[in-house]
Rosetta silent file (secondary structure, phi, psi, omega in degrees, C-alpha in Angstrom):
SEQUENCE: MPSRNILILGASYGSLLGAKLALAGHHVTLICLPAEADLINKEGARIRMPIRGREGLVEIDTRKAPGSLKAAGTEGIKPGSYDLICLAMQEPQYRSPGVRELLDAVARSRVPCMSIMNMPPLPYIARIPGVDVKGVRACYTDASVWDSFDPATLTLCSPDPQAFRPPEEPVNVLQVRLCTNFKAAGFDNPDHTAMLRELEHDIEAIRFDAGGGEMIELPVKLRVHDSIFVPLAKWAMLMAGNYRCITEGDPRPIKDAVHSNIEESRAVYNWVVKLCVTLGANEKDLVPFDKYAEAAKSLGAPSSAARAVAAGMPNIERVDRLVQTIAAQKGMRLDALDNIVKLVDKKLEENRAKAKK
SCORE:     score description
SCORE:     0.000 S_00000001
   1 L     0.000  143.181 -178.973   24.380  -10.262    0.370 S_00000001
   2 L   -71.358  150.773  169.623   24.955   -7.250    2.599 S_00000001
   3 L   -71.219  136.225  179.238   22.451   -6.275    5.308 S_00000001
   4 L  -100.899  150.672  171.315   20.598   -3.210    4.243 S_00000001
   5 E  -100.751  119.964 -169.949   19.425   -0.294    6.383 S_00000001
   6 E  -128.644  131.948 -179.342   15.814    0.428    5.447 S_00000001
   7 E  -108.329  129.178  178.783   13.530    3.242    6.641 S_00000001
   8 E  -125.008  120.506  179.469    9.756    2.738    6.431 S_00000001
   9 E   -86.128  106.615 -179.641    7.295    5.592    7.004 S_00000001
  10 L   115.751  134.979 -167.969    4.217    4.001    8.527 S_00000001
  11 L  -114.755    4.409  174.183    3.793    1.048   10.926 S_00000001
  12 L   -86.823  -86.622  172.199    0.651   -0.749    9.663 S_00000001
  13 H   -58.237  -30.805  179.048    1.379   -2.176    6.291 S_00000001
  14 H   -57.352  -35.449 -176.657    4.916   -0.990    6.965 S_00000001
  15 H   -76.990  -20.350  176.476    5.319   -3.462    9.773 S_00000001
  16 H   -71.289  -55.317  175.132    4.334   -6.377    7.431 S_00000001
  17 H   -61.270  -38.930 -177.098    7.084   -5.523    4.910 S_00000001
  18 H   -62.669  -42.165 -179.186    9.461   -4.514    7.734 S_00000001
  19 H   -63.186  -38.097  177.938    8.958   -7.868    9.485 S_00000001
  20 H   -67.277  -37.221  178.485    9.766   -9.745    6.263 S_00000001
  21 H   -71.708  -37.318  174.733   12.881   -7.702    5.698 S_00000001
  22 H   -64.238  -39.940  175.810   14.006   -8.233    9.323 S_00000001
  23 H   -62.521  -25.849  177.526   13.482  -11.956    8.975 S_00000001
  24 L   -83.624   -1.904  174.430   15.693  -11.720    5.899 S_00000001
  25 L   100.803   10.008 -178.533   18.463  -10.244    7.990 S_00000001
  26 L   -97.932  170.154 -174.926   18.055   -6.593    7.285 S_00000001
  27 E  -113.370  120.717 -169.670   17.785   -3.602    9.661 S_00000001
  28 E  -120.144  134.613  168.293   14.485   -1.740    9.575 S_00000001
  29 E  -114.503  123.000  176.566   13.329    1.518   11.241 S_00000001
  30 E   -98.963  135.572  175.914    9.650    2.230   11.248 S_00000001
  31 E   -97.588  123.744 -172.967    8.385    5.744   11.613 S_00000001
  32 L  -156.341 -174.392 -179.933    5.137    5.916   13.619 S_00000001
  33 L   -73.067  156.681 -178.534    3.315    7.584   16.461 S_00000001
  34 H   -55.907  -39.391 -178.771    4.955    7.635   19.934 S_00000001
  35 H   -69.109  -35.738  176.978    2.633    5.101   21.516 S_00000001
  36 H   -68.803  -44.601 -177.365    3.141    2.690   18.552 S_00000001
  37 H   -60.668  -46.580  178.173    6.917    3.203   18.740 S_00000001
  38 H   -58.203  -43.427  178.815    7.116    2.510   22.438 S_00000001
  39 H   -69.771  -44.780  178.627    5.164   -0.740   22.153 S_00000001
  40 H   -59.279  -42.666 -175.945    7.006   -1.963   19.081 S_00000001
  41 H   -75.211  -23.844  177.405   10.404   -1.271   20.701 S_00000001
  42 H   -86.736  -42.952 -171.091    9.311   -3.011   23.889 S_00000001
  43 H  -117.644    3.254 -177.411    7.355   -5.954   22.596 S_00000001
  44 L    77.451  164.743  167.679    8.254   -6.159   18.890 S_00000001
  45 L   -82.547  139.961  179.844    5.922   -5.964   15.925 S_00000001
  46 E  -116.948  115.593  176.013    3.638   -9.048   15.886 S_00000001
  47 E  -109.758  120.174 -178.977    2.518  -10.253   12.473 S_00000001
  48 E  -109.900  131.681 -178.189   -0.126  -12.991   12.356 S_00000001
  49 E  -146.978  150.332  178.320   -0.851  -14.768    9.126 S_00000001
  50 E   -79.998  148.866  177.325   -2.531  -17.991    7.880 S_00000001
  51 L  -121.635  125.977  179.726   -0.293  -20.643    6.317 S_00000001
  52 L   -54.719  127.598  177.867   -1.846  -23.004    3.735 S_00000001
  53 L    92.716   -5.395 -179.632   -2.240  -26.437    5.220 S_00000001
  54 L  -120.124  145.382  176.232   -1.933  -25.341    8.829 S_00000001
  55 L   -80.350  148.167  177.281   -4.639  -24.579   11.347 S_00000001
  56 L    72.522 -164.883 -176.959   -4.806  -21.158   13.044 S_00000001
  57 E  -111.559  145.608  170.600   -2.351  -18.309   12.542 S_00000001
  58 E   -94.311  133.473  179.726    1.443  -18.244   12.684 S_00000001
  59 E  -105.333  133.433  169.268    2.784  -15.263   14.669 S_00000001
  60 E  -101.874  128.236  175.063    6.007  -13.539   13.810 S_00000001
  61 E  -107.948  109.696 -169.477    7.714  -11.684   16.659 S_00000001
  62 H   -69.017  -14.780  175.880   10.235   -9.357   15.118 S_00000001
  63 H   -65.563  -18.635 -177.064   12.419   -9.387   18.291 S_00000001
  64 H   -97.987    3.432 -176.086   13.373  -12.883   17.270 S_00000001
  65 L   -72.468  148.518  174.250   14.368  -11.966   13.695 S_00000001
  66 L   -62.173  -32.311  174.030   17.959  -12.382   12.423 S_00000001
  67 L   -90.645 -144.466 -178.523   17.903   -8.768   11.452 S_00000001
  68 E  -146.113  153.455  174.508   16.297   -5.974   13.501 S_00000001
  69 E  -137.240  119.863  174.380   13.150   -3.853   13.580 S_00000001
  70 E  -129.667  168.347 -177.184   12.842   -0.733   15.678 S_00000001
  71 E  -126.878  154.798 -178.079   10.453    2.198   15.706 S_00000001
  72 E  -156.314  169.609  171.787   10.944    5.924   16.070 S_00000001
  73 L   -88.735 -176.503 -176.187    9.303    9.296   15.569 S_00000001
  74 L   -76.336  -17.284 -174.953   10.073   11.775   12.786 S_00000001
  75 L   -74.272  139.976  172.949   12.632   13.747   14.755 S_00000001
  76 L    75.265    4.925  179.679   16.411   13.207   14.124 S_00000001
  77 L   -80.945  129.403  179.995   15.999   10.868   11.179 S_00000001
  78 L  -110.474  100.378 -174.448   18.716   11.235    8.523 S_00000001
  79 H   -58.386  -30.555 -179.013   17.419    9.748    5.273 S_00000001
  80 H   -63.613  -12.809 -176.115   20.858    9.708    3.710 S_00000001
  81 H   -92.495    8.402 -178.725   21.999    7.021    6.115 S_00000001
  82 L  -114.580  155.398  179.381   19.569    4.437    4.629 S_00000001
  83 L   -87.552  -29.218 -179.220   19.846    2.282    1.525 S_00000001
  84 E  -147.860  145.999  177.125   16.114    2.252    0.761 S_00000001
  85 E  -128.579  129.570  179.491   13.145    4.236    2.052 S_00000001
  86 E  -112.326  140.047 -178.691    9.578    2.932    1.900 S_00000001
  87 E  -105.881  112.540 -173.253    6.423    5.008    2.068 S_00000001
  88 L  -129.013   16.149  173.621    3.653    3.067    3.890 S_00000001
  89 L   -87.795  169.070  170.300    1.384    5.792    5.293 S_00000001
  90 L   -72.926  145.532 -174.024   -1.990    6.818    3.960 S_00000001
  91 H   -56.421  -39.085 -179.837   -1.558    9.652    1.393 S_00000001
  92 H   -66.766  -16.684 -179.479   -3.292   12.353    3.496 S_00000001
  93 H   -71.703  -18.395 -173.105   -0.821   11.746    6.335 S_00000001
  94 H   -73.404  -10.458  175.551    2.136   13.128    4.429 S_00000001
  95 H   -93.267   -2.283 -176.912    1.039   16.697    5.055 S_00000001
  96 L   -69.754  144.408  179.189    1.061   16.238    8.829 S_00000001
  97 L   -56.612  136.159 -178.820    3.568   18.336   10.792 S_00000001
  98 L    95.066  -54.528  178.247    6.826   16.358   11.218 S_00000001
  99 H   -64.781  -46.821 -178.875    5.866   13.861    8.521 S_00000001
 100 H   -57.028  -47.393  179.992    5.857   16.570    5.861 S_00000001
 101 H   -67.079  -36.260  176.267    9.328   17.733    6.735 S_00000001
 102 H   -68.140  -42.985  177.127   10.710   14.236    6.866 S_00000001
 103 H   -56.659  -41.092  177.821    9.187   13.404    3.477 S_00000001
 104 H   -62.340  -42.554  179.994   10.813   16.476    2.005 S_00000001
 105 H   -66.737  -31.441  174.363   14.204   15.411    3.452 S_00000001
 106 H   -63.405  -46.250 -179.180   13.632   11.945    1.958 S_00000001
 107 H   -60.614  -45.917 -174.838   12.998   13.508   -1.424 S_00000001
 108 H   -73.692  -18.865  179.539   16.063   15.741   -1.309 S_00000001
 109 H   -73.318  -20.985 -178.459   18.324   12.847   -0.195 S_00000001
 110 L    60.500   19.441  170.669   17.774   11.087   -3.548 S_00000001
 111 L   -71.988  135.182 -178.897   17.943    7.746   -1.652 S_00000001
 112 L   -54.271  131.951 -170.178   15.852    5.233   -3.700 S_00000001
 113 E  -126.039  130.590  178.393   12.238    5.325   -2.384 S_00000001
 114 E  -119.236  122.735  177.877    9.552    2.681   -2.832 S_00000001
 115 E   -87.332  135.221  169.165    5.935    3.485   -2.141 S_00000001
 116 L  -118.035   34.953  176.648    3.592    0.766   -0.862 S_00000001
 117 L   -88.504  153.423  170.382    0.576    3.124   -0.870 S_00000001
 118 L   -70.035  -35.575  177.957   -2.595    2.420   -2.799 S_00000001
 119 L   -82.538  113.650 -178.846   -2.414    6.034   -4.020 S_00000001
 120 L   -63.905  132.166  172.542    0.619    6.291   -6.261 S_00000001
 121 L   -51.123  144.234 -176.221    2.860    9.219   -5.297 S_00000001
 122 H   -54.955  -36.187  178.166    2.604   12.085   -7.724 S_00000001
 123 H   -67.799  -24.404  174.111    6.226   11.612   -8.963 S_00000001
 124 H   -69.436  -37.912  173.700    5.395    8.089   -9.916 S_00000001
 125 H   -55.779  -32.456  179.815    2.594    9.283  -12.131 S_00000001
 126 L   -65.401  -19.491 -178.661    5.273   11.387  -13.853 S_00000001
 127 L   -84.738  -10.549 -178.267    6.918    8.052  -14.924 S_00000001
 128 L   -87.883  113.067 -178.665    3.726    7.037  -16.886 S_00000001
 129 L   -57.598  138.906  169.003    4.055    8.194  -20.506 S_00000001
 130 L    81.541    9.685  175.448    1.327   10.417  -21.798 S_00000001
 131 L   -98.781  131.317  174.533   -0.276   11.447  -18.476 S_00000001
 132 L   -80.273   99.724 -171.582   -0.670   15.126  -17.769 S_00000001
 133 H   -65.135  -37.760  178.390    0.792   15.242  -14.211 S_00000001
 134 H   -60.153  -29.813 -176.671   -0.367   18.787  -13.580 S_00000001
 135 H   -74.917  -14.739  178.835   -3.888   17.690  -14.393 S_00000001
 136 H  -105.616    3.004 -177.954   -3.996   15.154  -11.520 S_00000001
 137 H   -61.061  -27.782 -178.801   -2.626   17.277   -8.753 S_00000001
 138 H   -74.179   -6.764  179.822   -6.085   18.065   -7.450 S_00000001
 139 H   -79.887  -15.689 -174.837   -6.588   14.299   -6.732 S_00000001
 140 L   -98.761  147.189 -178.938   -4.070   14.595   -3.855 S_00000001
 141 L   -60.305  -41.404  172.993   -4.792   15.945   -0.414 S_00000001
 142 L  -151.459   93.768 -172.897   -1.728   18.213   -0.756 S_00000001
 143 H   -64.916  -20.726 -173.912    0.233   17.701   -3.947 S_00000001
 144 H   -66.701  -20.748  179.710    2.951   20.110   -2.904 S_00000001
 145 H   -67.065  -11.564 -177.272    4.476   17.499   -0.499 S_00000001
 146 H  -102.503    0.582 -167.217    5.756   15.636   -3.540 S_00000001
 147 L   -69.526  -21.708 -175.733    7.392   18.534   -5.333 S_00000001
 148 L   -87.166   -6.744 -179.944   10.979   17.894   -4.151 S_00000001
 149 L   -72.711  141.412  161.813   11.086   14.320   -5.575 S_00000001
 150 L   -92.139  117.778 -176.769   12.976   13.264   -8.616 S_00000001
 151 H   -52.442  -27.479 -179.519   10.712   10.640  -10.318 S_00000001
 152 H   -64.653  -21.221 -176.032   13.814    8.581  -11.180 S_00000001
 153 H   -98.813    4.778 -174.713   14.411    7.836   -7.515 S_00000001
 154 E  -127.813  139.039  171.264   10.865    6.693   -6.680 S_00000001
 155 E  -133.594  172.829 -173.855    8.981    3.558   -7.522 S_00000001
 156 E  -120.108  137.913  176.921    5.693    1.899   -6.686 S_00000001
 157 E  -124.659  122.946 -176.289    4.906   -1.412   -4.996 S_00000001
 158 E   -72.491  119.896  176.887    1.329   -2.636   -5.037 S_00000001
 159 L   -82.541   69.869 -176.770    0.200   -3.525   -1.424 S_00000001
 160 L   -68.125  -34.834  176.986   -1.813   -6.490   -2.580 S_00000001
 161 L   -55.419  138.967  176.790   -1.675   -8.368    0.785 S_00000001
 162 E  -100.058  120.677 -179.027   -4.802   -7.624    2.818 S_00000001
 163 E  -142.945  159.409 -176.594   -4.016   -6.900    6.469 S_00000001
 164 E  -152.295  159.498  171.596   -5.633   -5.118    9.389 S_00000001
 165 L   -93.276  113.204  177.666   -5.026   -4.263   13.059 S_00000001
 166 L   -58.467  125.642 -172.519   -7.472   -6.296   15.146 S_00000001
 167 L   -60.093  -25.872 -175.610   -9.397   -3.705   17.139 S_00000001
 168 L   -88.549    0.129 -176.804   -9.253   -5.761   20.323 S_00000001
 169 L  -108.369  161.241  175.670   -5.399   -6.094   20.134 S_00000001
 170 L   -60.399  162.958 -173.921   -2.543   -3.698   20.935 S_00000001
 171 L   -71.746   -7.067  177.589   -1.324   -1.466   18.100 S_00000001
 172 L   -92.584    8.386  179.229    1.786   -3.577   17.490 S_00000001
 173 E  -106.398  129.590  176.266   -0.274   -6.459   16.216 S_00000001
 174 E  -125.061  135.725 -179.686   -1.105   -6.817   12.529 S_00000001
 175 E  -119.301  127.597  178.914   -3.131   -9.703   11.084 S_00000001
 176 E   -93.656  130.722  177.219   -2.943  -10.666    7.426 S_00000001
 177 E  -112.603  -13.848  173.668   -6.070  -12.155    5.904 S_00000001
 178 E  -134.470  108.785 -166.819   -5.049  -12.373    2.264 S_00000001
 179 L   -92.374   57.913  173.368   -1.451  -13.548    1.772 S_00000001
 180 L   -88.906 -177.502 -172.305   -0.738  -12.219   -1.691 S_00000001
 181 L   -99.761  152.364  167.907    2.581  -10.632   -2.741 S_00000001
 182 E   -76.365  128.052 -175.175    3.958   -7.127   -2.843 S_00000001
 183 E  -116.064  112.620 -172.858    4.489   -6.336   -6.547 S_00000001
 184 E  -108.021  142.157  166.386    7.112   -3.662   -7.207 S_00000001
 185 E   -86.413  157.251  176.655    8.107   -1.938  -10.422 S_00000001
 186 L   -76.975  171.376  175.341   11.797   -1.328  -10.951 S_00000001
 187 L   -86.219  163.870  169.748   13.566    1.993  -10.680 S_00000001
 188 L   -63.970  -34.366 -179.201   14.940    4.028  -13.620 S_00000001
 189 L   -83.126  118.115 -177.621   18.372    3.361  -12.150 S_00000001
 190 H   -63.951  -25.718  177.108   19.366   -0.325  -12.731 S_00000001
 191 H   -68.338  -38.323  179.209   21.545   -0.338   -9.621 S_00000001
 192 H   -67.172  -41.296  177.549   18.513    0.601   -7.493 S_00000001
 193 H   -63.692  -38.386  179.736   16.472   -2.171   -9.194 S_00000001
 194 H   -62.558  -35.205  173.447   19.251   -4.622   -8.537 S_00000001
 195 H   -63.480  -43.194  172.984   18.956   -3.818   -4.832 S_00000001
 196 H   -56.543  -43.328  178.323   15.248   -4.534   -4.954 S_00000001
 197 H   -60.683  -38.033  173.183   16.013   -7.886   -6.620 S_00000001
 198 H   -57.426  -49.473 -179.466   18.449   -8.655   -3.769 S_00000001
 199 H   -59.934  -42.431  178.391   15.656   -7.991   -1.272 S_00000001
 200 H   -57.165  -46.842 -176.431   13.257  -10.141   -3.318 S_00000001
 201 H   -64.362  -44.707  178.651   15.753  -13.019   -3.217 S_00000001
 202 H   -59.456  -39.590  178.722   16.356  -12.583    0.573 S_00000001
 203 H   -72.253  -36.810  178.216   12.670  -12.642    1.431 S_00000001
 204 H   -59.752  -33.355 -176.142   12.191  -15.668   -0.806 S_00000001
 205 L   -80.632   -5.686 -176.837   14.881  -17.521    1.160 S_00000001
 206 L   -62.024  133.134  168.292   13.238  -17.005    4.572 S_00000001
 207 L  -129.080  127.931 -166.065   12.445  -20.134    6.497 S_00000001
 208 E  -108.077  138.551  175.774   10.559  -19.564    9.739 S_00000001
 209 E   -82.061  104.578 -174.849   10.624  -21.677   12.898 S_00000001
 210 L   -86.240    3.526 -179.110    6.908  -22.401   13.504 S_00000001
 211 L   115.634  136.722 -178.419    7.704  -24.285   16.688 S_00000001
 212 L    70.720   21.774  178.647    9.363  -27.560   17.489 S_00000001
 213 L    78.367    3.627 -179.683   12.136  -26.832   15.014 S_00000001
 214 L   -79.504  114.640 -176.851    9.817  -27.066   12.007 S_00000001
 215 E   -94.785  120.398 -175.479   11.118  -24.585    9.444 S_00000001
 216 E  -120.178  161.285  176.354    8.395  -23.379    7.091 S_00000001
 217 L   -91.893  138.369 -176.119    8.152  -21.057    4.124 S_00000001
 218 L   -98.862  143.125  173.358    6.142  -17.921    4.744 S_00000001
 219 L   -75.612 -178.150 -173.923    3.710  -16.301    2.291 S_00000001
 220 L    66.957   81.775 -176.384    3.808  -12.693    1.244 S_00000001
 221 L  -101.895  171.629  167.311    6.846  -12.244   -0.910 S_00000001
 222 E   -99.420  126.888  176.918    8.366   -9.267   -2.797 S_00000001
 223 E  -120.750  125.255 -175.714    8.127   -9.561   -6.564 S_00000001
 224 E  -107.009  133.738 -177.581   10.072   -7.034   -8.712 S_00000001
 225 E  -124.191  150.246  179.317    8.913   -6.417  -12.263 S_00000001
 226 L   -73.379  -35.087 -173.779   10.429   -4.500  -15.177 S_00000001
 227 L   -76.277  131.962  176.878    7.110   -2.915  -16.185 S_00000001
 228 L   -73.005   -8.102 -177.892    6.085    0.280  -14.385 S_00000001
 229 L   -94.693   -8.376 -178.875    2.463   -0.744  -14.962 S_00000001
 230 H   -60.783  -42.035 -177.986    2.370   -3.955  -12.897 S_00000001
 231 H   -69.433  -13.544 -179.960    1.589   -2.238   -9.597 S_00000001
 232 H   -75.478   -7.402  171.567   -1.382   -0.472  -11.324 S_00000001
 233 H   -51.525  -28.456 -178.409   -3.143   -3.848  -11.294 S_00000001
 234 H   -67.454  -25.409 -176.002   -4.391   -2.790   -7.892 S_00000001
 235 H   -56.201  -47.173 -177.291   -6.524    0.065   -9.483 S_00000001
 236 H   -59.160  -41.178 -175.446   -9.058   -2.419  -10.878 S_00000001
 237 H   -68.098  -42.391 -177.837   -9.381   -4.145   -7.454 S_00000001
 238 H   -62.514  -46.047 -179.385   -9.829   -0.797   -5.695 S_00000001
 239 H   -69.892  -39.705 -179.636  -12.533    0.386   -8.053 S_00000001
 240 H   -79.810  -24.566 -175.048  -14.439   -2.866   -8.165 S_00000001
 241 L  -119.769  -76.654 -167.051  -14.105   -3.678   -4.493 S_00000001
 242 H   -53.576  -54.029 -177.690  -12.609   -1.229   -1.985 S_00000001
 243 H   -74.846  -17.665  177.427  -14.338    2.016   -2.971 S_00000001
 244 H   -84.126   -0.283  171.721  -17.649    0.249   -3.653 S_00000001
 245 H   -74.903  -17.899 -179.695  -17.652   -0.694    0.064 S_00000001
 246 L   -80.682  122.517  178.912  -18.654    2.968    0.592 S_00000001
 247 L  -131.243  173.735  179.707  -22.417    3.294    0.546 S_00000001
 248 L   -60.122  -29.485  178.484  -25.035    5.885    1.487 S_00000001
 249 L  -104.432 -132.715 -179.702  -25.374    3.976    4.815 S_00000001
 250 L   -71.003  154.444  177.346  -22.963    1.727    6.704 S_00000001
 251 L   -70.309  148.060 -179.922  -19.861    0.391    4.888 S_00000001
 252 L  -109.206  156.922  177.136  -20.174   -3.115    3.404 S_00000001
 253 L   -63.447  154.679  178.780  -17.507   -5.843    3.244 S_00000001
 254 H   -58.545  -37.623 -177.499  -15.339   -6.090    0.176 S_00000001
 255 H   -67.057  -32.770  175.639  -16.819   -9.485   -0.682 S_00000001
 256 H   -73.408  -36.975 -178.970  -20.345   -7.941   -0.732 S_00000001
 257 H   -61.319  -38.003 -178.114  -19.179   -4.962   -2.825 S_00000001
 258 H   -83.282  -41.654 -166.211  -17.837   -7.444   -5.402 S_00000001
 259 H   -99.567   -9.330  179.413  -20.386  -10.306   -5.266 S_00000001
 260 L   -72.248  -23.718  172.366  -23.691   -8.548   -4.607 S_00000001
 261 L  -147.304   82.299 -171.336  -23.710   -7.513   -8.326 S_00000001
 262 H   -62.775  -32.966 -176.712  -20.995   -9.567   -9.929 S_00000001
 263 H   -72.879  -39.973  172.994  -21.703   -8.374  -13.457 S_00000001
 264 H   -64.159  -40.506  178.292  -21.358   -4.660  -12.473 S_00000001
 265 H   -60.425  -44.743  176.671  -18.205   -5.519  -10.635 S_00000001
 266 H   -57.936  -42.382 -177.239  -16.797   -7.289  -13.727 S_00000001
 267 H   -67.302  -41.207  175.637  -17.679   -4.322  -15.882 S_00000001
 268 H   -61.756  -47.897 -178.820  -15.979   -1.832  -13.574 S_00000001
 269 H   -61.195  -49.698 -178.563  -12.936   -4.056  -13.168 S_00000001
 270 H   -69.465  -27.636  176.231  -12.463   -4.726  -16.850 S_00000001
 271 H   -68.650  -40.843  177.108  -12.913   -1.051  -17.766 S_00000001
 272 H   -63.348  -41.933  178.857  -10.036   -0.137  -15.368 S_00000001
 273 H   -59.231  -42.235  176.589   -7.929   -2.924  -16.901 S_00000001
 274 H   -57.914  -44.830  178.154   -8.713   -1.380  -20.319 S_00000001
 275 H   -59.382  -44.265  178.786   -7.502    2.005  -19.072 S_00000001
 276 H   -60.865  -36.043  177.408   -4.249    0.450  -17.841 S_00000001
 277 H   -67.611  -39.994  178.282   -3.728   -1.173  -21.197 S_00000001
 278 H   -60.045  -36.395 -179.930   -4.435    2.160  -22.891 S_00000001
 279 H   -73.720  -20.677  179.465   -1.697    3.728  -20.768 S_00000001
 280 L   134.592   -0.912 -179.079    0.790    1.029  -21.876 S_00000001
 281 L   -71.493  151.865  169.615    0.268   -1.991  -19.649 S_00000001
 282 L   -90.401  124.797 -176.445    0.377   -5.536  -20.968 S_00000001
 283 H   -57.492  -27.453  177.958   -2.878   -7.238  -20.041 S_00000001
 284 H   -66.337  -23.495  176.499   -0.925  -10.356  -19.151 S_00000001
 285 H   -83.118   -5.928  179.914    0.694   -8.415  -16.291 S_00000001
 286 L  -101.347  163.092 -173.988   -2.660   -7.568  -14.786 S_00000001
 287 L   -94.177  130.053 -178.226   -4.835   -9.795  -12.704 S_00000001
 288 L   -66.207  150.229 -178.154   -7.949  -11.395  -14.363 S_00000001
 289 H   -55.631  -49.115 -175.249  -11.289  -10.498  -12.853 S_00000001
 290 H   -56.976  -38.242  174.929  -12.215  -14.055  -11.947 S_00000001
 291 H   -65.182  -41.161  175.734   -9.056  -14.498   -9.923 S_00000001
 292 H   -62.143  -44.508 -175.238   -9.739  -11.323   -8.062 S_00000001
 293 H   -65.401  -33.441  176.115  -13.363  -12.168   -7.467 S_00000001
 294 H   -68.782  -43.384  177.788  -12.374  -15.543   -5.942 S_00000001
 295 H   -64.450  -35.125 -178.011   -9.905  -13.873   -3.605 S_00000001
 296 H   -61.737  -23.700 -179.977  -12.533  -11.247   -2.670 S_00000001
 297 L   -61.429  -24.755 -179.453  -14.700  -14.011   -1.150 S_00000001
 298 L   -88.399   -4.113 -174.167  -12.341  -14.161    1.828 S_00000001
 299 L   -96.306   84.185 -170.109  -12.540  -10.407    2.472 S_00000001
 300 L   -92.741   19.246  177.048  -15.313  -10.225    4.986 S_00000001
 301 L  -127.084  155.692  173.660  -14.615   -6.691    6.276 S_00000001
 302 L   -60.387  156.689  175.481  -15.024   -3.214    4.704 S_00000001
 303 L   -68.871  158.719  179.529  -11.985   -1.628    3.099 S_00000001
 304 H   -62.535  -31.237  177.677   -9.853    0.783    5.026 S_00000001
 305 H   -66.307  -43.685  179.627  -11.144    3.647    2.841 S_00000001
 306 H   -61.626  -44.946 -178.976  -14.748    2.708    3.745 S_00000001
 307 H   -64.344  -36.832  178.326  -13.937    2.433    7.427 S_00000001
 308 H   -67.352  -40.423  175.872  -12.236    5.811    7.392 S_00000001
 309 H   -62.664  -46.998 -179.876  -15.172    7.510    5.737 S_00000001
 310 H   -64.340  -24.047 -179.120  -17.535    5.887    8.264 S_00000001
 311 L   -85.689   -1.407  176.087  -15.305    7.017   11.137 S_00000001
 312 L    94.514   11.944 -179.576  -15.676   10.645   10.040 S_00000001
 313 L   -62.550  138.049  179.545  -12.245   11.225    8.459 S_00000001
 314 L   -79.079  -19.514 -179.302  -12.168   14.413    6.345 S_00000001
 315 L  -137.224  138.514  167.560   -9.669   13.045    3.867 S_00000001
 316 L  -135.220  173.924  175.904   -8.834    9.624    2.417 S_00000001
 317 L   -66.260  131.650 -174.903   -6.726    8.413   -0.469 S_00000001
 318 L  -111.212   64.344  177.272   -8.599    9.291   -3.664 S_00000001
 319 H   -68.275  -28.278  178.380   -7.490    6.636   -6.137 S_00000001
 320 H   -61.930  -47.317  177.069  -11.057    6.763   -7.443 S_00000001
 321 H   -63.757  -38.494  178.454  -10.648   10.357   -8.434 S_00000001
 322 H   -62.756  -44.464  179.357   -7.163    9.738   -9.800 S_00000001
 323 H   -64.554  -45.284  177.115   -8.402    6.895  -12.066 S_00000001
 324 H   -57.347  -42.454 -174.986  -11.326    9.039  -13.206 S_00000001
 325 H   -72.172  -43.066 -179.234   -9.122   11.983  -14.022 S_00000001
 326 H   -68.460  -34.685 -179.819   -6.452    9.979  -15.949 S_00000001
 327 H   -65.501  -42.211  178.946   -9.196    8.164  -17.835 S_00000001
 328 H   -59.626  -36.938  172.618  -10.752   11.542  -18.836 S_00000001
 329 H   -58.026  -28.001  177.843   -7.362   12.469  -20.256 S_00000001
 330 L  -100.303   10.686  177.745   -7.662    9.502  -22.564 S_00000001
 331 L    75.537   23.770 -177.940  -11.236   10.205  -23.492 S_00000001
 332 L  -113.385  136.864  170.365  -12.622    7.405  -21.309 S_00000001
 333 L  -146.654  159.029 -177.224  -15.442    7.584  -18.742 S_00000001
 334 L  -140.818  124.830 -179.283  -17.642    5.143  -16.900 S_00000001
 335 H   -53.355  -45.248 -177.716  -20.953    5.970  -15.169 S_00000001
 336 H   -60.348  -38.932  174.455  -20.279    3.550  -12.367 S_00000001
 337 H   -69.334  -42.044  175.610  -16.974    5.233  -11.554 S_00000001
 338 H   -55.881  -38.323  178.950  -18.464    8.663  -11.769 S_00000001
 339 H   -65.259  -38.244  177.521  -21.007    7.530   -9.218 S_00000001
 340 H   -65.237  -50.023 -177.162  -18.332    6.236   -6.841 S_00000001
 341 H   -59.941  -42.757  179.023  -16.449    9.536   -7.046 S_00000001
 342 H   -62.573  -41.878 -179.012  -19.663   11.532   -6.510 S_00000001
 343 H   -69.318  -39.064 -179.127  -20.615    9.468   -3.455 S_00000001
 344 H   -68.837  -45.167  178.668  -17.084    9.696   -1.877 S_00000001
 345 H   -52.825  -51.730 -176.728  -17.066   13.461   -2.534 S_00000001
 346 H   -58.449  -49.379 -177.501  -20.441   13.723   -0.749 S_00000001
 347 H   -65.449  -36.849  178.895  -19.507   11.627    2.270 S_00000001
 348 H   -71.628  -36.964  175.325  -16.213   13.477    2.790 S_00000001
 349 H   -62.408  -39.771  174.499  -17.947   16.845    2.564 S_00000001
 350 H   -60.617  -46.058  178.553  -20.416   15.665    5.212 S_00000001
 351 H   -58.087  -43.950 -178.760  -17.456   14.641    7.405 S_00000001
 352 H   -66.228  -38.166 -179.952  -15.762   17.994    6.975 S_00000001
 353 H   -63.473  -45.741  178.075  -19.006   19.844    7.758 S_00000001
 354 H   -60.488  -37.932 -175.741  -19.340   17.776   10.999 S_00000001
 355 H   -69.788  -26.432  178.962  -15.773   18.437   11.985 S_00000001
 356 H   -79.936  -16.291 -175.738  -16.364   22.222   11.806 S_00000001
 357 L   -75.285    0.000    0.000  -19.323   22.156   14.200 S_00000001
């Protein structure tokens, strides 16, 4: 299989996918802030992950990968020179100066583009039959940044692996705490989907030298699915866990959000699953609540959305509002979800008011 040139906007989750692609022999460019780029180019991206049956964490140093991983800023990037472009920033970041212009160039290049955002890009919503796309524009920080995309060139990959940057470590270090897979929907174009399946195969074939010549299989694979609804399995997890980490006071860990009232969590989760089935998903393609709840027991930190709200950010990804709005289009509503949206609205308004002082 040929080595691919892949551009990834965002160096947090982006470095996890990028490291796996570099280990598979591909050439990856990460777009990130100058300090991040300098450190990654000097010392590599470092990905630490648990391996079943082994003590401690295995560290991947991308400088030792068969392929390559480098980092850069937004200037001088030519999207047309890449085979695949991945979107791995938080949705509000795409309106930032420099990033906005690069995203527009990505859209106009018509290079196949795969999002690994929790918030599905607006053009992906256009691929879901029966959804009023204009009706969900207000759920985005700035919906206009997506206007140049052709929905046929964009797909969605669910960022199911849970990873974080340890606060005591340099910004080139990412630690994985839940080693699930990236689950991607195919493109409209079968040739573009075939390329994703090549990458899926290449990542599957990776064997990593864990020291002493012991070659091991690494978790966190890429899985490509025919159904456009498979990545939406993340919605139920986000509503039952991630967004319920946001409270009137301090943020709570995901495991507490799920397990402090397991029946309410189950009700929220299954209601979102029902919404996805209403949109056209096959329930067999979605994750059962009990499997999610078991995985959530290992998630002892608040979600990134909750941490961002607590840190005073004026905008976060509003998957909660997106799910609420699409459900309303289908005549569905849930008090618990309405309460989540109301609380997030309130907390963000407070943050914006503080920022103006």
